[in-house]
C-alpha positions in Angstrom: 2.1 45.7 -6.5 1.9 41.9 -6.9 1.9 40.5 -3.3 3.4 37.2 -2.2 1.4 35.6 0.5 2.3 32.7 2.7 -0.1 31.0 5.1 1.4 29.6 8.3 -1.1 27.7 10.5 0.3 28.2 13.9 -0.2 27.9 17.6 1.7 29.8 20.3 4.0 26.9 20.9 7.7 27.9 20.7 8.7 24.9 18.5 6.5 26.3 15.7 9.4 28.5 14.5 7.9 32.0 14.7 11.2 33.6 15.6 12.8 31.9 12.6 10.2 33.4 10.3 10.9 36.8 11.8 14.6 36.3 11.3 14.1 35.2 7.7 11.9 38.3 7.0 14.6 40.5 8.5 17.2 39.0 6.2 15.0 39.5 3.2 14.3 43.1 4.2 18.1 43.7 4.5 18.9 42.0 1.2 16.0 43.1 -1.0 13.6 45.7 0.6 11.3 45.9 -2.5 10.8 42.1 -2.3 10.2 42.3 1.4 7.6 45.0 0.9 5.6 42.5 -1.2 5.6 39.6 1.3 2.8 38.9 3.8 2.9 35.9 6.2 -0.6 35.1 7.4 -0.6 33.5 10.9 -3.5 31.8 12.5 -2.6 33.4 15.8 -4.4 35.9 17.9 -2.6 39.2 17.9 -3.5 39.9 21.6 -1.8 36.8 22.8 1.3 37.3 20.6 2.7 40.5 22.1 6.2 39.2 22.8 6.5 38.0 19.2 5.1 41.4 17.9 7.7 43.2 20.0 10.5 41.2 18.2 8.8 41.9 14.8 8.8 45.6 15.5 12.4 45.5 16.7 13.4 43.9 13.4 11.2 46.2 11.3 9.1 43.4 9.8 5.7 43.8 11.7 4.0 44.9 8.5 4.9 41.6 6.9 2.8 39.6 9.3 -1.0 39.4 9.4 -2.7 37.9 12.4 -6.0 36.1 11.7 -6.6 34.3 15.0 -8.1 30.8 15.0 -9.8 30.2 11.6 -12.3 27.5 10.7 -10.9 24.6 8.7 -12.8 25.7 5.5 -11.4 29.2 5.8 -7.9 27.9 6.2 -8.3 25.9 2.9 -9.6 29.0 1.1 -6.5 30.9 2.4 -4.3 28.2 0.8 -6.0 28.7 -2.5 
């Protein structure tokens, strides 16, 4: 399966739009499940401190679309973009 990866450098701040990303993934899942199964959104957030967001992901059935990396060094972030 050819995966589609997005990198989203993030902090826990509410203005970063995490809920919007969850909502968009939910819409994609409803409209085209096979496409949604191929999408991964890589977040530079720590999973342990994102429990409320993870709860919303699970409620919307999109948890598997998100990958938590925690804080990553600048060089690692650039390699993720590549």
